[in-house]
BALOBA-1460 file (C-alpha; in Angstrom, 3 decimals):
// residues 284
<rec num="1" residu="m" x="54.044" y="88.927" z="98.953"/>
<rec num="2" residu="r" x="55.940" y="85.644" z="99.026"/>
<rec num="3" residu="l" x="54.163" y="82.718" z="100.695"/>
<rec num="4" residu="s" x="56.097" y="79.986" z="102.420"/>
<rec num="5" residu="r" x="54.885" y="76.427" z="102.140"/>
<rec num="6" residu="r" x="53.832" y="76.381" z="105.783"/>
<rec num="7" residu="e" x="51.504" y="79.365" z="105.595"/>
<rec num="8" residu="s" x="47.768" y="79.064" z="105.146"/>
<rec num="9" residu="d" x="44.919" y="81.543" z="104.797"/>
<rec num="10" residu="g" x="42.575" y="79.431" z="106.901"/>
<rec num="11" residu="d" x="40.505" y="78.322" z="103.906"/>
<rec num="12" residu="g" x="43.012" y="75.946" z="102.377"/>
<rec num="13" residu="s" x="46.638" y="74.937" z="102.073"/>
<rec num="14" residu="v" x="49.236" y="76.932" z="100.185"/>
<rec num="15" residu="d" x="49.295" y="74.353" z="97.409"/>
<rec num="16" residu="e" x="45.541" y="74.921" z="96.968"/>
<rec num="17" residu="i" x="46.079" y="78.687" z="96.785"/>
<rec num="18" residu="l" x="48.861" y="78.266" z="94.247"/>
<rec num="19" residu="g" x="46.692" y="75.836" z="92.322"/>
<rec num="20" residu="q" x="43.995" y="78.510" z="91.941"/>
<rec num="21" residu="v" x="46.580" y="81.112" z="90.865"/>
<rec num="22" residu="l" x="47.943" y="78.680" z="88.312"/>
<rec num="23" residu="r" x="44.443" y="77.863" z="87.082"/>
<rec num="24" residu="n" x="43.683" y="81.526" z="86.432"/>
<rec num="25" residu="a" x="47.042" y="82.146" z="84.774"/>
<rec num="26" residu="v" x="46.636" y="79.176" z="82.453"/>
<rec num="27" residu="w" x="43.187" y="80.242" z="81.312"/>
<rec num="28" residu="e" x="44.275" y="83.832" z="80.730"/>
<rec num="29" residu="r" x="47.211" y="82.694" z="78.603"/>
<rec num="30" residu="l" x="45.082" y="80.259" z="76.617"/>
<rec num="31" residu="d" x="42.494" y="82.985" z="76.043"/>
<rec num="32" residu="v" x="45.193" y="85.229" z="74.571"/>
<rec num="33" residu="l" x="46.513" y="82.476" z="72.299"/>
<rec num="34" residu="s" x="42.987" y="81.480" z="71.239"/>
<rec num="35" residu="e" x="42.153" y="85.059" z="70.297"/>
<rec num="36" residu="l" x="45.360" y="85.293" z="68.272"/>
<rec num="37" residu="a" x="44.611" y="81.978" z="66.540"/>
<rec num="38" residu="n" x="41.184" y="83.260" z="65.477"/>
<rec num="39" residu="r" x="42.673" y="86.374" z="63.884"/>
<rec num="40" residu="a" x="46.013" y="85.220" z="62.497"/>
<rec num="41" residu="d" x="46.895" y="83.752" z="59.122"/>
<rec num="42" residu="a" x="48.854" y="80.513" z="58.681"/>
<rec num="43" residu="p" x="52.370" y="82.086" z="58.643"/>
<rec num="44" residu="s" x="51.597" y="84.001" z="61.831"/>
<rec num="45" residu="l" x="50.279" y="80.895" z="63.544"/>
<rec num="46" residu="l" x="53.419" y="79.005" z="62.542"/>
<rec num="47" residu="s" x="55.561" y="81.766" z="64.042"/>
<rec num="48" residu="v" x="53.564" y="81.658" z="67.283"/>
<rec num="49" residu="a" x="53.897" y="77.880" z="67.492"/>
<rec num="50" residu="r" x="57.658" y="78.069" z="67.069"/>
<rec num="51" residu="s" x="58.076" y="80.740" z="69.730"/>
<rec num="52" residu="e" x="55.477" y="79.672" z="72.294"/>
<rec num="53" residu="l" x="55.560" y="75.882" z="72.406"/>
<rec num="54" residu="p" x="59.229" y="75.375" z="73.393"/>
<rec num="55" residu="r" x="58.866" y="77.896" z="76.230"/>
<rec num="56" residu="l" x="55.589" y="76.435" z="77.456"/>
<rec num="57" residu="t" x="56.902" y="72.892" z="77.174"/>
<rec num="58" residu="e" x="59.912" y="73.593" z="79.365"/>
<rec num="59" residu="g" x="57.824" y="75.496" z="81.894"/>
<rec num="60" residu="w" x="55.185" y="72.784" z="82.259"/>
<rec num="61" residu="r" x="57.694" y="69.960" z="82.471"/>
<rec num="62" residu="t" x="59.610" y="71.810" z="85.174"/>
<rec num="63" residu="l" x="56.410" y="72.467" z="87.123"/>
<rec num="64" residu="l" x="55.141" y="68.903" z="86.877"/>
<rec num="65" residu="a" x="58.538" y="67.481" z="87.814"/>
<rec num="66" residu="a" x="58.778" y="69.766" z="90.863"/>
<rec num="67" residu="h" x="55.398" y="68.549" z="92.144"/>
<rec num="68" residu="d" x="55.927" y="64.892" z="91.272"/>
<rec num="69" residu="t" x="55.296" y="61.960" z="93.607"/>
<rec num="70" residu="d" x="57.982" y="60.730" z="96.007"/>
<rec num="71" residu="e" x="58.465" y="57.130" z="97.120"/>
<rec num="72" residu="k" x="55.845" y="57.586" z="99.863"/>
<rec num="73" residu="g" x="53.179" y="58.878" z="97.470"/>
<rec num="74" residu="n" x="53.481" y="62.526" z="98.559"/>
<rec num="75" residu="c" x="54.149" y="65.694" z="96.575"/>
<rec num="76" residu="t" x="57.871" y="66.441" z="96.735"/>
<rec num="77" residu="e" x="57.347" y="70.218" z="96.566"/>
<rec num="78" residu="c" x="54.342" y="70.754" z="98.848"/>
<rec num="79" residu="s" x="55.334" y="68.326" z="101.604"/>
<rec num="80" residu="t" x="57.294" y="69.422" z="104.640"/>
<rec num="81" residu="r" x="59.133" y="67.441" z="107.276"/>
<rec num="82" residu="w" x="56.174" y="67.803" z="109.625"/>
<rec num="83" residu="r" x="53.246" y="67.794" z="107.210"/>
<rec num="84" residu="p" x="53.159" y="65.546" z="104.120"/>
<rec num="85" residu="r" x="50.939" y="66.415" z="101.159"/>
<rec num="86" residu="a" x="49.486" y="63.533" z="99.198"/>
<rec num="87" residu="a" x="50.210" y="63.586" z="95.475"/>
<rec num="88" residu="p" x="48.919" y="64.679" z="93.103"/>
<rec num="89" residu="c" x="48.695" y="68.073" z="94.801"/>
<rec num="90" residu="s" x="46.330" y="70.757" z="93.542"/>
<rec num="91" residu="v" x="49.154" y="72.554" z="91.697"/>
<rec num="92" residu="w" x="49.926" y="69.403" z="89.726"/>
<rec num="93" residu="r" x="46.219" y="68.741" z="89.113"/>
<rec num="94" residu="s" x="45.638" y="72.315" z="87.935"/>
<rec num="95" residu="a" x="48.443" y="72.056" z="85.397"/>
<rec num="96" residu="y" x="47.305" y="68.614" z="84.277"/>
<rec num="97" residu="e" x="43.601" y="69.490" z="84.007"/>
<rec num="98" residu="h" x="44.058" y="72.647" z="82.013"/>
<rec num="99" residu="l" x="46.760" y="71.380" z="79.707"/>
<rec num="100" residu="v" x="44.752" y="68.304" z="78.821"/>
<rec num="101" residu="a" x="41.437" y="70.132" z="78.638"/>
<rec num="102" residu="g" x="42.493" y="71.976" z="75.486"/>
<rec num="103" residu="a" x="42.303" y="68.773" z="73.508"/>
<rec num="104" residu="l" x="40.880" y="65.931" z="75.539"/>
<rec num="105" residu="a" x="37.916" y="65.941" z="77.870"/>
<rec num="106" residu="p" x="38.142" y="63.809" z="81.000"/>
<rec num="107" residu="r" x="36.345" y="60.490" z="81.160"/>
<rec num="108" residu="p" x="33.391" y="60.650" z="83.568"/>
<rec num="109" residu="a" x="34.382" y="57.378" z="85.209"/>
<rec num="110" residu="r" x="37.776" y="58.788" z="86.167"/>
<rec num="111" residu="h" x="36.828" y="62.364" z="86.981"/>
<rec num="112" residu="q" x="33.851" y="62.742" z="89.254"/>
<rec num="113" residu="r" x="33.780" y="66.541" z="89.160"/>
<rec num="114" residu="p" x="31.533" y="67.902" z="86.371"/>
<rec num="115" residu="a" x="33.347" y="69.937" z="83.728"/>
<rec num="116" residu="h" x="31.491" y="73.149" z="84.580"/>
<rec num="117" residu="e" x="32.909" y="73.108" z="88.121"/>
<rec num="118" residu="l" x="36.519" y="73.558" z="86.963"/>
<rec num="119" residu="r" x="35.961" y="77.238" z="86.180"/>
<rec num="120" residu="p" x="32.266" y="78.089" z="86.144"/>
<rec num="121" residu="a" x="32.466" y="81.551" z="84.568"/>
<rec num="122" residu="a" x="34.983" y="80.700" z="81.838"/>
<rec num="123" residu="p" x="34.018" y="79.887" z="78.248"/>
<rec num="124" residu="r" x="35.133" y="76.376" z="77.373"/>
<rec num="125" residu="r" x="34.653" y="73.722" z="74.725"/>
<rec num="126" residu="w" x="35.230" y="70.041" z="75.358"/>
<rec num="127" residu="h" x="36.454" y="67.888" z="72.485"/>
<rec num="128" residu="m" x="36.150" y="64.141" z="72.090"/>
<rec num="129" residu="v" x="39.255" y="62.953" z="70.234"/>
<rec num="130" residu="g" x="39.852" y="59.307" z="69.379"/>
<rec num="131" residu="q" x="37.831" y="56.412" z="68.061"/>
<rec num="132" residu="l" x="34.317" y="56.355" z="69.469"/>
<rec num="133" residu="q" x="32.105" y="53.295" z="69.791"/>
<rec num="134" residu="r" x="28.432" y="53.737" z="69.030"/>
<rec num="135" residu="n" x="27.405" y="52.418" z="72.444"/>
<rec num="136" residu="k" x="29.320" y="55.313" z="74.067"/>
<rec num="137" residu="a" x="27.446" y="58.015" z="72.150"/>
<rec num="138" residu="r" x="24.911" y="58.627" z="74.909"/>
<rec num="139" residu="s" x="27.532" y="59.345" z="77.567"/>
<rec num="140" residu="v" x="29.727" y="61.440" z="75.254"/>
<rec num="141" residu="v" x="27.009" y="63.849" z="74.131"/>
<rec num="142" residu="r" x="26.319" y="64.771" z="77.757"/>
<rec num="143" residu="w" x="29.657" y="66.578" z="78.086"/>
<rec num="144" residu="a" x="31.252" y="67.005" z="74.643"/>
<rec num="145" residu="d" x="30.838" y="70.156" z="72.599"/>
<rec num="146" residu="v" x="32.703" y="68.632" z="69.668"/>
<rec num="147" residu="v" x="33.312" y="65.068" z="68.484"/>
<rec num="148" residu="e" x="36.316" y="65.003" z="66.165"/>
<rec num="149" residu="s" x="36.213" y="61.325" z="65.208"/>
<rec num="150" residu="v" x="33.045" y="60.718" z="63.186"/>
<rec num="151" residu="d" x="33.920" y="58.076" z="60.614"/>
<rec num="152" residu="s" x="30.823" y="56.049" z="59.718"/>
<rec num="153" residu="p" x="27.127" y="56.507" z="58.909"/>
<rec num="154" residu="r" x="26.186" y="54.287" z="61.853"/>
<rec num="155" residu="l" x="28.094" y="56.524" z="64.243"/>
<rec num="156" residu="v" x="26.330" y="59.540" z="62.718"/>
<rec num="157" residu="e" x="22.981" y="57.897" z="63.469"/>
<rec num="158" residu="a" x="23.987" y="57.038" z="67.026"/>
<rec num="159" residu="l" x="25.274" y="60.537" z="67.792"/>
<rec num="160" residu="a" x="22.244" y="62.224" z="66.241"/>
<rec num="161" residu="k" x="19.850" y="60.059" z="68.265"/>
<rec num="162" residu="a" x="21.786" y="60.522" z="71.508"/>
<rec num="163" residu="t" x="22.077" y="64.278" z="70.976"/>
<rec num="164" residu="g" x="18.355" y="64.596" z="70.262"/>
<rec num="165" residu="n" x="17.547" y="62.739" z="73.473"/>
<rec num="166" residu="a" x="20.001" y="64.888" z="75.447"/>
<rec num="167" residu="l" x="18.458" y="68.076" z="74.051"/>
<rec num="168" residu="e" x="14.969" y="66.927" z="75.020"/>
<rec num="169" residu="a" x="16.132" y="65.931" z="78.502"/>
<rec num="170" residu="g" x="17.874" y="69.258" z="79.077"/>
<rec num="171" residu="e" x="21.299" y="67.616" z="79.282"/>
<rec num="172" residu="r" x="22.692" y="69.899" z="76.576"/>
<rec num="173" residu="e" x="21.623" y="73.208" z="75.052"/>
<rec num="174" residu="h" x="22.965" y="73.048" z="71.501"/>
<rec num="175" residu="p" x="23.430" y="70.592" z="68.644"/>
<rec num="176" residu="l" x="26.664" y="68.633" z="68.591"/>
<rec num="177" residu="d" x="29.518" y="69.925" z="66.441"/>
<rec num="178" residu="v" x="31.323" y="67.133" z="64.603"/>
<rec num="179" residu="l" x="34.371" y="66.649" z="62.407"/>
<rec num="180" residu="v" x="34.812" y="63.887" z="59.855"/>
<rec num="181" residu="q" x="37.879" y="61.819" z="60.677"/>
<rec num="182" residu="v" x="39.815" y="60.839" z="57.554"/>
<rec num="183" residu="n" x="41.993" y="57.729" z="57.298"/>
<rec num="184" residu="l" x="44.608" y="59.179" z="54.965"/>
<rec num="185" residu="d" x="46.355" y="55.908" z="54.126"/>
<rec num="186" residu="e" x="43.231" y="53.709" z="54.435"/>
<rec num="187" residu="a" x="45.153" y="51.268" z="56.640"/>
<rec num="188" residu="p" x="42.911" y="48.602" z="58.240"/>
<rec num="189" residu="g" x="42.216" y="49.134" z="61.916"/>
<rec num="190" residu="r" x="42.910" y="52.863" z="61.880"/>
<rec num="191" residu="g" x="40.158" y="55.288" z="62.774"/>
<rec num="192" residu="g" x="38.645" y="57.378" z="60.031"/>
<rec num="193" residu="c" x="36.771" y="56.958" z="56.779"/>
<rec num="194" residu="a" x="38.398" y="56.655" z="53.378"/>
<rec num="195" residu="p" x="39.040" y="59.978" z="51.585"/>
<rec num="196" residu="s" x="36.575" y="58.910" z="48.895"/>
<rec num="197" residu="d" x="33.817" y="58.560" z="51.522"/>
<rec num="198" residu="v" x="34.165" y="62.004" z="53.116"/>
<rec num="199" residu="m" x="31.549" y="63.761" z="50.997"/>
<rec num="200" residu="t" x="28.996" y="60.975" z="51.491"/>
<rec num="201" residu="l" x="29.527" y="61.032" z="55.249"/>
<rec num="202" residu="a" x="29.300" y="64.829" z="55.286"/>
<rec num="203" residu="q" x="25.960" y="64.594" z="53.480"/>
<rec num="204" residu="a" x="24.686" y="62.178" z="56.122"/>
<rec num="205" residu="i" x="25.712" y="64.575" z="58.893"/>
<rec num="206" residu="t" x="24.101" y="67.622" z="57.333"/>
<rec num="207" residu="t" x="20.767" y="65.876" z="56.872"/>
<rec num="208" residu="t" x="20.373" y="65.683" z="60.663"/>
<rec num="209" residu="r" x="19.154" y="68.523" z="62.869"/>
<rec num="210" residu="e" x="21.140" y="67.354" z="65.882"/>
<rec num="211" residu="l" x="24.631" y="67.490" z="64.339"/>
<rec num="212" residu="r" x="26.571" y="70.364" z="62.806"/>
<rec num="213" residu="l" x="29.385" y="69.636" z="60.348"/>
<rec num="214" residu="r" x="32.430" y="71.719" z="61.271"/>
<rec num="215" residu="g" x="35.285" y="70.224" z="59.247"/>
<rec num="216" residu="v" x="37.762" y="67.359" z="59.095"/>
<rec num="217" residu="m" x="40.304" y="65.682" z="61.352"/>
<rec num="218" residu="a" x="43.199" y="63.343" z="60.601"/>
<rec num="219" residu="v" x="46.369" y="61.874" z="62.043"/>
<rec num="220" residu="a" x="49.347" y="61.715" z="59.694"/>
<rec num="221" residu="p" x="50.412" y="58.094" z="59.011"/>
<rec num="222" residu="q" x="53.830" y="57.288" z="60.438"/>
<rec num="223" residu="h" x="55.250" y="55.893" z="57.200"/>
<rec num="224" residu="t" x="54.294" y="58.947" z="55.112"/>
<rec num="225" residu="r" x="55.881" y="62.390" z="55.097"/>
<rec num="226" residu="p" x="53.630" y="64.764" z="57.085"/>
<rec num="227" residu="d" x="53.684" y="67.353" z="54.279"/>
<rec num="228" residu="v" x="52.166" y="64.835" z="51.876"/>
<rec num="229" residu="s" x="49.472" y="63.748" z="54.328"/>
<rec num="230" residu="f" x="48.478" y="67.242" z="55.379"/>
<rec num="231" residu="r" x="48.409" y="68.461" z="51.786"/>
<rec num="232" residu="t" x="45.952" y="65.681" z="51.003"/>
<rec num="233" residu="l" x="43.827" y="66.627" z="54.008"/>
<rec num="234" residu="f" x="43.830" y="70.287" z="52.974"/>
<rec num="235" residu="e" x="42.595" y="69.332" z="49.502"/>
<rec num="236" residu="i" x="39.791" y="67.255" z="51.043"/>
<rec num="237" residu="a" x="38.854" y="70.139" z="53.354"/>
<rec num="238" residu="t" x="38.811" y="72.555" z="50.427"/>
<rec num="239" residu="r" x="36.383" y="70.352" z="48.501"/>
<rec num="240" residu="l" x="34.219" y="70.004" z="51.604"/>
<rec num="241" residu="r" x="33.978" y="73.775" z="52.085"/>
<rec num="242" residu="q" x="32.782" y="74.230" z="48.520"/>
<rec num="243" residu="d" x="29.521" y="72.503" z="49.460"/>
<rec num="244" residu="w" x="29.460" y="73.370" z="53.180"/>
<rec num="245" residu="p" x="31.265" y="76.680" z="53.830"/>
<rec num="246" residu="e" x="30.681" y="76.402" z="57.574"/>
<rec num="247" residu="a" x="32.851" y="73.263" z="57.674"/>
<rec num="248" residu="s" x="36.028" y="75.299" z="57.986"/>
<rec num="249" residu="e" x="37.908" y="73.441" z="60.741"/>
<rec num="250" residu="i" x="40.985" y="71.305" z="60.060"/>
<rec num="251" residu="s" x="42.098" y="69.412" z="63.143"/>
<rec num="252" residu="a" x="45.562" y="68.109" z="62.324"/>
<rec num="253" residu="g" x="49.055" y="68.084" z="63.744"/>
<rec num="254" residu="m" x="50.486" y="66.724" z="66.940"/>
<rec num="255" residu="s" x="53.686" y="67.337" z="68.891"/>
<rec num="256" residu="g" x="55.962" y="65.879" z="66.234"/>
<rec num="257" residu="d" x="54.421" y="67.383" z="63.097"/>
<rec num="258" residu="l" x="52.424" y="70.464" z="64.083"/>
<rec num="259" residu="e" x="54.514" y="72.877" z="61.990"/>
<rec num="260" residu="s" x="53.735" y="70.973" z="58.806"/>
<rec num="261" residu="a" x="50.056" y="70.793" z="59.752"/>
<rec num="262" residu="v" x="49.788" y="74.536" z="60.407"/>
<rec num="263" residu="a" x="51.584" y="75.258" z="57.126"/>
<rec num="264" residu="h" x="48.877" y="73.233" z="55.363"/>
<rec num="265" residu="g" x="45.923" y="75.005" z="56.941"/>
<rec num="266" residu="s" x="45.383" y="73.291" z="60.290"/>
<rec num="267" residu="t" x="43.169" y="75.345" z="62.593"/>
<rec num="268" residu="r" x="43.626" y="73.075" z="65.630"/>
<rec num="269" residu="v" x="46.657" y="71.104" z="66.826"/>
<rec num="270" residu="r" x="46.932" y="68.475" z="69.564"/>
<rec num="271" residu="v" x="50.170" y="68.838" z="71.531"/>
<rec num="272" residu="g" x="49.672" y="66.930" z="74.774"/>
<rec num="273" residu="t" x="52.974" y="65.035" z="74.590"/>
<rec num="274" residu="a" x="55.006" y="68.202" z="73.980"/>
<rec num="275" residu="l" x="53.446" y="69.857" z="77.022"/>
<rec num="276" residu="l" x="53.148" y="66.920" z="79.410"/>
<rec num="277" residu="g" x="55.896" y="64.618" z="78.187"/>
<rec num="278" residu="g" x="55.529" y="60.859" z="78.105"/>
<rec num="279" residu="r" x="53.898" y="60.698" z="81.521"/>
<rec num="280" residu="r" x="51.601" y="57.958" z="82.665"/>
<rec num="281" residu="l" x="47.963" y="58.916" z="83.238"/>
<rec num="282" residu="i" x="46.741" y="58.817" z="86.815"/>
<rec num="283" residu="s" x="43.257" y="58.154" z="88.098"/>
<rec num="284" residu="p" x="42.203" y="60.366" z="91.043"/>
């Protein structure tokens, strides 16, 4: 059945209905890709990335452009001559939420809805990506399943303390999974610890009961060939797994270099720009 924009089922507007359909479709597709990623080897993952990402990128950009904001602040697709729809509409929000949720969790100050309300029955894992200040540890451990940017002993202490308090208060059910962020070129001001400090930091993490070491994360420096950077990261990850076999994750590769990252063992890529384009963030 084809719905026109003017029709409604009595419980919500058509854009809300389409938003729910889109939400379900996105999760089903991501579930399929996640299952494949868990079973496939590196060459297979590289093949999937090459075939899937261009198609998904074009589809999402077309969808987001169609439901963009007009000069009056309304959705260009969902509005009619007689009934405007304020942007961002639920279709746009559904696409935005679920595309971003694969790599970045929303900030509580900007998103008032708790994460579990987006799709209550669906399995999900929220990742904190980016430099983290120690004074933010308490708020982060309330929603994050994984922190990918652990780069100092003091941050380890802050996260362990905050996680322990959250466990006691019933604000989380499990220890916090963490990745060691590596500064591959050791440039000042960049997030991450020096490659020579990874093992020491890993030891600090594994001596806590509140944190679980899951692997490493890095961003390839702009002035270095990605192959060189990701080869270095793979060697660091290999040494780490010799002492801690459970630390098997390698979070590396973004929109411009994901193929090189996957070829060098990356188990998780971050491709927000390829999917969303260079769009400005909005605050609901």
